[in-house]
C-alpha positions as CSV (number, residue, x, y, z in Angstrom):
1,X,178.4,117.3,103.0
2,X,176.3,119.8,104.9
3,X,174.8,118.6,108.2
4,X,171.2,118.1,107.5
5,X,168.4,117.5,109.9
6,X,166.0,115.1,108.4
7,X,162.4,114.4,109.2
8,X,161.6,110.8,110.1
9,X,158.0,110.3,109.3
10,X,155.8,107.4,110.1
11,X,153.4,107.6,107.2
12,X,150.7,105.8,109.0
13,X,149.0,106.7,111.2
14,X,148.3,110.2,109.7
15,X,148.2,111.8,113.2
16,X,151.8,110.6,114.1
17,X,154.1,113.4,115.0
18,X,157.3,113.7,112.9
19,X,160.6,113.1,114.7
20,X,163.8,115.1,113.9
21,X,166.8,113.0,113.5
22,X,170.3,114.6,113.7
23,X,172.5,114.1,110.7
24,X,175.0,112.1,112.7
25,X,172.3,109.5,113.5
26,X,171.0,109.0,109.9
27,X,173.2,105.9,109.3
28,X,172.0,104.2,112.5
29,X,168.3,104.9,111.6
30,X,168.9,103.6,108.1
31,X,170.5,100.4,109.3
32,X,167.9,99.7,112.1
33,X,164.7,100.8,110.4
34,X,165.3,100.3,106.7
35,X,163.3,103.5,105.8
36,X,162.1,104.7,102.5
37,X,164.4,107.6,101.6
38,X,162.5,110.6,100.1
39,X,164.3,113.7,98.8
40,X,161.7,116.5,98.2
41,X,164.1,119.0,96.7
42,X,163.8,120.0,93.1
43,X,165.9,118.1,90.5
44,X,168.4,121.0,90.0
45,X,169.2,121.0,93.8
46,X,169.7,117.2,93.8
47,X,172.0,117.4,90.8
48,X,174.0,120.2,92.3
49,X,174.2,119.1,95.9
50,X,173.7,115.3,95.6
51,X,171.5,113.1,97.7
52,X,171.7,110.0,99.9
53,X,172.3,106.7,98.1
54,X,169.0,105.0,97.3
55,X,166.9,108.1,97.8
56,X,163.8,108.7,95.6
57,X,163.4,112.2,94.4
58,X,159.8,113.5,94.4
59,X,159.9,117.4,94.4
60,X,157.8,118.9,97.1
61,X,155.5,120.6,94.6
62,X,154.7,117.2,93.1
63,X,154.3,115.3,96.4
64,X,150.6,115.5,96.8
65,X,149.9,114.2,93.3
66,X,152.5,111.4,93.8
67,X,151.5,110.1,97.2
68,X,150.7,106.7,95.8
69,X,154.4,106.2,95.2
70,X,155.2,106.3,98.9
71,X,155.1,103.1,100.9
72,X,152.4,102.8,103.6
73,X,154.2,100.1,105.6
74,X,157.7,101.7,106.1
75,X,159.2,104.7,107.8
76,X,159.8,107.6,105.5
77,X,163.1,109.5,105.9
78,X,162.9,112.9,104.1
79,X,165.6,115.4,103.2
């Protein structure tokens, strides 16, 4: 699996700055924070390359119209 940098977003407050998490620390963040896993790639990319277990796929071009599907009380880990 390619090394990915993922963006750890705190969905609220809106002004919060994103934090980059190195790929080798993803498991630690997942265990400690129990984030919502959001994969914003298109379905073809997800099918071809795979995704993290438990990730929800909302393609980036659909994200604005589907914001109500994102939790407001959890960290959001995006790939």
